[in-house]
VMD Tcl script that draws the C-alpha trace (Angstrom):
set ca {
  {35.98 -54.47 20.66}
  {39.16 -57.16 21.22}
  {39.41 -60.81 19.27}
  {40.13 -64.09 20.06}
  {41.48 -66.93 17.74}
  {41.06 -70.17 18.60}
  {42.87 -73.12 17.02}
  {42.90 -76.54 17.62}
  {46.04 -78.18 18.15}
  {47.16 -80.67 15.22}
  {43.75 -80.60 14.46}
  {43.71 -83.67 12.32}
  {46.01 -85.99 14.62}
  {43.77 -84.72 17.36}
  {40.75 -86.00 15.74}
  {42.13 -89.57 15.43}
  {43.23 -89.29 19.03}
  {39.86 -88.64 20.20}
  {38.63 -92.23 19.18}
  {42.32 -93.87 19.33}
  {43.32 -93.03 22.69}
  {46.32 -95.40 22.22}
  {47.92 -92.98 19.97}
  {48.44 -90.40 22.55}
  {52.13 -89.99 22.99}
  {53.22 -91.44 20.02}
  {54.52 -89.79 16.72}
  {51.25 -89.66 14.38}
  {51.28 -88.17 11.03}
  {47.93 -87.96 8.71}
  {48.29 -87.73 5.03}
  {47.00 -86.03 2.30}
  {45.01 -87.54 -0.80}
  {46.18 -90.70 -2.19}
  {48.41 -90.98 0.54}
  {50.95 -88.39 -0.45}
  {52.49 -85.83 1.62}
  {52.11 -85.09 5.44}
  {49.35 -82.67 6.00}
  {49.20 -82.82 9.85}
  {51.60 -83.94 12.41}
  {51.98 -84.65 16.03}
  {54.53 -82.85 18.17}
  {56.48 -86.39 18.68}
  {56.28 -86.47 14.84}
  {57.54 -83.15 14.95}
  {60.58 -83.96 16.80}
  {61.69 -86.27 14.41}
  {61.85 -83.46 11.92}
  {59.01 -84.96 9.40}
  {58.31 -81.83 7.72}
  {54.58 -80.43 6.87}
  {54.07 -81.21 3.33}
  {57.18 -83.48 2.53}
  {56.29 -86.43 0.37}
  {55.66 -89.95 2.47}
  {58.09 -91.84 0.49}
  {60.91 -89.08 1.68}
  {60.51 -90.22 5.27}
  {58.71 -93.47 4.93}
  {62.16 -95.44 6.39}
  {62.36 -92.85 9.11}
  {58.60 -93.74 10.07}
  {59.28 -97.60 9.88}
  {62.51 -97.14 12.25}
  {60.73 -94.72 14.83}
  {57.28 -96.47 14.97}
  {55.32 -93.59 13.46}
  {51.57 -94.14 13.14}
  {50.65 -93.15 9.37}
  {47.18 -92.49 8.75}
  {45.21 -91.60 5.54}
  {43.40 -88.48 5.84}
  {39.56 -89.21 7.52}
  {37.80 -85.80 5.98}
  {34.32 -87.16 7.24}
  {35.54 -87.39 10.53}
  {37.36 -84.21 10.38}
  {34.63 -82.04 8.98}
  {32.13 -83.52 11.73}
  {34.30 -82.69 14.24}
  {35.11 -79.38 12.75}
  {30.91 -78.50 12.45}
  {30.69 -79.80 16.17}
  {33.66 -76.99 17.34}
  {32.36 -74.21 15.42}
  {28.93 -74.52 17.35}
  {30.15 -74.67 20.50}
  {32.52 -71.83 19.71}
  {29.58 -70.02 18.48}
  {27.62 -70.32 21.76}
  {30.84 -68.49 23.76}
  {30.54 -65.33 21.78}
  {28.02 -63.01 20.26}
  {30.10 -62.89 17.14}
  {32.12 -65.45 15.39}
  {34.20 -65.75 12.14}
  {34.78 -69.39 10.71}
  {38.20 -68.73 9.43}
  {38.96 -72.14 8.82}
  {38.34 -75.65 9.43}
  {40.24 -75.56 12.77}
  {40.25 -71.91 13.67}
  {37.71 -69.38 14.50}
  {37.91 -65.36 15.72}
  {35.52 -64.28 18.14}
  {34.73 -61.05 19.91}
  {36.05 -61.29 23.77}
  {32.89 -60.62 25.43}
  {34.64 -59.52 28.64}
  {37.41 -57.24 29.68}
  {40.55 -56.79 31.54}
  {41.99 -59.63 33.64}
  {38.40 -61.50 32.81}
  {39.39 -61.78 29.18}
  {42.16 -64.61 30.28}
  {39.57 -66.36 32.74}
  {37.36 -66.40 29.78}
  {39.80 -67.90 26.75}
  {40.82 -70.76 29.75}
  {37.10 -71.23 29.95}
  {36.55 -71.85 26.29}
  {39.53 -73.90 26.18}
  {38.23 -76.10 28.67}
  {34.87 -75.96 27.69}
  {35.72 -77.24 23.87}
  {38.41 -80.01 25.89}
  {35.54 -81.07 28.20}
  {32.67 -81.17 25.32}
  {34.63 -82.42 22.13}
  {37.76 -84.01 23.57}
  {39.71 -81.44 21.31}
  {42.76 -79.86 22.65}
  {43.00 -75.87 21.32}
  {45.04 -73.02 22.13}
  {43.84 -69.43 22.46}
  {45.31 -66.17 21.37}
  {43.90 -62.61 22.00}
  {44.48 -59.06 21.28}
  {43.33 -55.52 20.42}
  {43.58 -56.92 16.48}
  {42.75 -59.89 14.69}
  {46.26 -60.11 13.45}
  {48.02 -59.93 17.51}
  {45.37 -62.36 18.24}
  {46.89 -64.73 15.57}
  {50.16 -64.00 16.78}
  {49.35 -64.85 20.65}
  {47.81 -68.00 19.68}
  {51.20 -69.14 17.71}
  {53.08 -67.97 21.12}
  {50.41 -70.26 23.26}
  {51.21 -73.05 20.49}
  {55.10 -72.55 21.18}
  {54.41 -72.83 24.68}
  {55.40 -69.38 25.95}
  {52.58 -69.12 28.28}
  {50.95 -71.72 30.65}
  {47.54 -73.34 30.11}
  {47.44 -72.56 26.10}
  {46.07 -68.64 26.49}
  {48.07 -65.54 25.51}
  {46.35 -62.44 25.67}
  {48.38 -59.52 24.38}
  {47.28 -57.30 26.93}
  {48.41 -59.31 29.82}
  {52.21 -59.77 28.72}
  {54.50 -57.19 30.37}
  {55.81 -54.88 28.22}
  {59.74 -56.17 28.34}
  {58.66 -59.72 27.67}
  {56.45 -58.07 24.83}
  {59.68 -56.73 23.07}
  {61.92 -59.85 23.91}
  {58.95 -61.94 22.06}
  {58.84 -59.43 19.27}
  {62.51 -59.56 18.67}
  {62.68 -63.51 19.06}
  {59.64 -64.22 16.49}
  {60.83 -64.26 12.60}
  {58.67 -61.75 10.65}
  {57.08 -64.83 8.49}
  {55.31 -65.82 11.44}
  {53.06 -63.01 11.18}
  {49.76 -63.94 9.69}
  {49.67 -63.00 5.81}
  {53.27 -62.73 5.28}
  {53.92 -66.20 3.56}
  {57.54 -67.32 2.44}
  {57.90 -65.24 -0.56}
  {57.09 -61.79 1.17}
  {59.30 -63.04 4.24}
  {62.21 -63.61 1.68}
  {61.56 -60.19 0.27}
  {61.36 -58.50 3.52}
  {64.43 -60.09 4.94}
  {66.30 -58.69 1.61}
  {65.52 -55.27 3.48}
  {67.00 -56.15 6.71}
  {63.23 -57.05 8.21}
  {64.23 -60.24 10.09}
  {62.04 -60.29 13.26}
  {58.84 -58.90 13.85}
  {60.23 -55.89 15.75}
  {62.33 -54.80 12.56}
  {58.86 -54.65 10.88}
  {57.32 -52.46 13.50}
  {60.03 -50.30 13.38}
  {60.26 -49.67 9.56}
  {58.91 -47.02 7.89}
  {55.08 -47.29 7.38}
  {54.80 -44.82 4.45}
  {58.01 -46.98 2.85}
  {56.22 -50.27 3.50}
  {52.87 -49.00 2.04}
  {54.82 -47.52 -1.67}
  {56.85 -50.83 -1.94}
  {54.09 -53.43 -0.30}
  {50.69 -51.84 -0.89}
  {47.84 -51.13 1.73}
  {47.41 -55.02 2.83}
  {50.78 -55.09 4.49}
  {50.24 -51.57 5.87}
  {47.32 -52.54 7.76}
  {49.16 -55.81 8.96}
  {51.92 -53.15 10.32}
  {48.87 -51.40 12.03}
  {47.70 -54.45 13.20}
  {50.56 -55.42 15.05}
  {50.81 -52.06 16.51}
  {47.25 -52.83 17.99}
  {45.56 -50.32 15.63}
  {42.31 -52.84 14.43}
  {41.68 -52.55 10.77}
  {39.67 -56.08 10.33}
  {36.51 -56.69 11.50}
  {35.15 -60.20 11.84}
  {33.51 -61.37 8.72}
  {30.41 -63.09 10.12}
  {28.63 -63.54 6.64}
  {31.08 -65.55 4.63}
  {31.80 -63.64 1.37}
  {30.37 -65.44 -1.91}
  {32.84 -67.20 -3.74}
  {34.59 -66.05 -7.08}
  {34.75 -69.58 -8.63}
  {34.42 -73.23 -7.73}
  {36.46 -75.90 -7.87}
  {36.57 -79.87 -7.33}
  {39.79 -81.75 -8.58}
  {41.27 -84.76 -7.22}
  {44.24 -87.15 -7.88}
  {43.50 -90.57 -8.90}
  {44.51 -93.92 -6.64}
  {45.89 -95.44 -10.22}
  {46.80 -93.91 -13.64}
  {43.97 -94.32 -16.32}
  {43.52 -93.62 -19.76}
  {39.95 -94.73 -21.05}
  {37.46 -91.79 -21.62}
  {34.76 -93.69 -19.70}
  {37.07 -93.40 -16.35}
  {37.50 -89.72 -17.11}
  {33.76 -89.50 -17.55}
  {33.10 -91.26 -14.24}
  {35.47 -88.93 -12.24}
  {34.30 -85.70 -13.75}
  {31.00 -86.58 -13.29}
  {31.46 -87.01 -9.80}
  {32.95 -83.77 -9.75}
  {30.13 -81.93 -11.81}
  {27.74 -83.11 -8.85}
  {29.88 -81.50 -6.11}
  {30.27 -78.57 -7.96}
  {26.67 -78.21 -8.72}
  {25.90 -78.77 -4.71}
  {28.46 -76.27 -3.96}
  {26.68 -73.59 -6.28}
  {23.22 -74.39 -4.67}
  {24.54 -73.94 -1.29}
  {25.71 -70.56 -2.02}
  {23.10 -69.65 -3.87}
  {24.90 -68.98 -6.99}
  {24.87 -69.96 -10.83}
  {27.90 -70.65 -13.51}
  {28.40 -69.03 -16.88}
  {30.93 -71.06 -17.89}
  {32.68 -74.75 -17.32}
  {36.65 -75.29 -17.51}
  {37.96 -78.74 -17.22}
  {41.53 -80.21 -16.68}
  {43.01 -83.69 -17.18}
  {46.81 -84.44 -16.93}
  {49.25 -86.82 -16.72}
  {52.26 -87.00 -14.02}
  {54.99 -84.89 -14.99}
  {57.85 -87.48 -13.59}
  {56.84 -90.67 -15.72}
  {57.06 -90.44 -19.64}
  {55.67 -87.34 -21.66}
  {53.80 -85.21 -19.90}
  {50.36 -84.12 -21.02}
  {48.07 -81.05 -19.58}
  {44.39 -80.75 -21.39}
  {42.19 -77.80 -20.49}
  {39.15 -76.68 -22.26}
  {36.54 -74.60 -21.46}
  {32.49 -74.28 -22.38}
  {30.37 -71.27 -21.85}
  {26.86 -72.22 -20.38}
  {24.06 -71.10 -22.82}
  {22.50 -69.98 -19.97}
  {23.77 -69.65 -16.10}
  {22.85 -72.59 -14.05}
  {23.58 -74.57 -11.19}
  {22.01 -78.16 -12.32}
  {24.07 -80.80 -12.89}
  {22.26 -81.47 -16.13}
  {23.37 -78.42 -17.64}
  {26.87 -78.37 -16.05}
  {27.45 -82.00 -17.29}
  {26.53 -81.18 -20.83}
  {29.45 -78.63 -21.01}
  {31.96 -80.71 -18.95}
  {31.43 -83.26 -21.53}
  {31.99 -80.95 -24.54}
  {35.12 -79.88 -22.90}
  {36.31 -83.46 -22.18}
  {35.95 -84.30 -25.89}
  {37.96 -81.40 -26.86}
  {40.78 -81.89 -23.83}
  {41.11 -85.95 -24.36}
  {44.17 -87.42 -25.83}
  {43.89 -91.54 -26.55}
  {47.18 -93.08 -25.15}
  {47.68 -90.87 -22.12}
  {47.78 -92.28 -18.94}
  {45.77 -89.68 -16.80}
  {46.44 -89.40 -12.99}
  {44.21 -85.85 -12.25}
  {40.99 -84.72 -13.25}
  {39.09 -81.10 -12.20}
  {36.51 -78.70 -12.95}
  {36.67 -74.70 -12.42}
  {33.36 -72.97 -12.28}
  {33.99 -69.30 -12.79}
  {32.16 -66.39 -13.57}
  {29.58 -67.12 -10.98}
  {26.41 -65.01 -10.49}
  {23.52 -64.71 -7.50}
  {20.56 -67.16 -8.40}
  {18.77 -64.17 -8.42}
  {20.02 -62.11 -11.11}
  {17.91 -61.93 -14.35}
  {19.33 -63.77 -17.27}
  {20.28 -61.79 -20.31}
  {18.46 -63.42 -23.35}
  {20.07 -63.96 -26.51}
  {18.95 -62.03 -29.60}
  {18.32 -65.31 -31.14}
  {16.94 -67.60 -28.37}
  {13.20 -67.36 -28.47}
  {11.37 -65.51 -25.56}
  {9.66 -68.83 -25.25}
  {12.57 -70.83 -24.32}
  {13.42 -68.49 -21.14}
  {11.72 -70.53 -18.67}
  {11.09 -74.13 -19.73}
  {9.10 -77.25 -17.91}
  {12.49 -78.96 -18.30}
  {13.75 -76.05 -16.13}
  {11.44 -76.36 -13.72}
  {11.88 -80.42 -13.16}
  {15.60 -79.69 -13.02}
  {15.18 -77.26 -9.92}
  {12.58 -79.96 -8.33}
  {15.25 -82.66 -8.64}
  {17.93 -80.71 -7.64}
  {16.04 -79.75 -4.57}
  {15.26 -83.16 -3.70}
  {18.78 -84.29 -4.31}
  {20.08 -81.22 -1.67}
  {17.62 -82.67 0.84}
  {18.65 -85.96 0.53}
  {22.67 -84.68 0.66}
  {22.01 -82.95 4.16}
  {20.20 -85.85 5.64}
  {22.38 -88.85 4.08}
  {25.60 -86.88 3.04}
  {27.81 -89.15 0.47}
  {25.60 -91.92 1.03}
  {22.98 -90.09 -0.85}
  {21.42 -90.85 -4.32}
  {23.62 -88.97 -7.26}
  {23.58 -88.76 -11.04}
  {25.23 -91.59 -12.64}
  {28.26 -92.97 -10.95}
  {28.24 -90.35 -8.33}
  {25.07 -92.42 -6.92}
  {26.83 -95.66 -7.24}
  {28.85 -96.85 -3.93}
  {31.16 -99.06 -5.90}
  {34.90 -98.83 -6.21}
  {36.48 -97.11 -9.06}
  {39.69 -97.63 -10.38}
  {39.97 -93.81 -10.58}
  {38.95 -93.61 -6.78}
  {41.81 -92.29 -4.57}
  {43.86 -94.10 -2.41}
  {43.48 -94.38 1.31}
  {45.35 -97.51 2.37}
  {45.19 -96.69 6.29}
  {42.04 -94.45 6.85}
  {40.52 -95.18 10.32}
  {36.78 -95.75 10.24}
  {34.22 -93.16 10.02}
  {33.16 -93.04 13.82}
  {30.63 -90.34 13.31}
  {29.28 -90.75 9.61}
  {28.57 -94.55 9.37}
  {26.45 -96.75 11.67}
  {28.79 -99.49 11.18}
  {31.81 -97.60 12.38}
  {30.21 -96.37 15.72}
  {32.05 -97.43 18.66}
  {31.09 -99.96 20.76}
  {31.53 -99.82 24.76}
  {31.53 -102.33 26.80}
  {30.96 -102.80 30.34}
  {32.03 -104.95 32.99}
}
mol new
graphics top color blue
foreach p $ca { graphics top sphere $p radius 0.5 }
foreach p [lrange $ca 0 end-1] q [lrange $ca 1 end] { graphics top cylinder $p $q radius 0.2 }
display resetview
């Protein structure tokens, strides 16, 4: 069995260009939450040395000088186009693993020279049906497919399709000598630095390293990576996503807030989103942790963290919110200018797992009419959220459309072309 990795090129930028073709050929940068730092860059912006993750203020002057188009993140647009791309790719292979918002592993349904033609067909199909440019990497292991995709994006092959089995042996050796070790999937900056200290600079050095020493020093995961690069498949497609061990929701504020009410409003929104994720995953939480913090760069820094267990595991907003409010009351300090709030749900368990009743809890309390009402209300909200998305009703301030003082900054966000009737593009002929 052979693997393909299909990865969209500069995904956020490509989504924006799809509805604003005048951006083609121009340097474009997409900013993170609150217009903080660069999270997606066009090839033209990369040529200007605008680094991934660099704060906007550091290159704002350069952007003005070079005519860089700077946009706020439009997550509704990116999420919808990602879903369409994954559905399309799922129809092109019998097995699929959705790896990220813009990456998907597939099983290659053909062999030999047909693989290159299949990869080109996938690339052209995505471009034709969705307007998104992608690169395709193929190999006998997931790690080699990922590496070939990296080479395709670097322009080492024509047409954005790279198949390990189609690369001449002498060219493979040359590319492995030219490619730094931290270009390998799963080898990040710190691990790359550690390997370089042991004279493992390029991928070819890693392949020549003693596998026993690699396993003893770095463990089984890196040993498998070495085997994967040798063409030995150790990682299979994960077609059924693993259930999360925890669920987190946090946001930085558009402006600092001090009042308890503002913090309650923001945490109420986070609580509803976490509850929706729990129900979607078929899980319940046993405890809630909240965090509120000020800016480490302005005045005295404060970070308040508090945890509250739930009396019984739950995925209902009402139960989670009571724990969140109690935790917030403990963590809140008056006079602090808060810039971020967040919730972490941990100790998750399957909804079908029977609950352990406390010795001090009457048996009659195990299932109450209130629990039935909560579930019925949650089921209705889930249906509404599936149909209307963020426009669906919600609990408290989460159901209001008005802007809040703590809302994120998105000063230059493009229209919601695929998610709002008022923003649907209009085409006029003649």
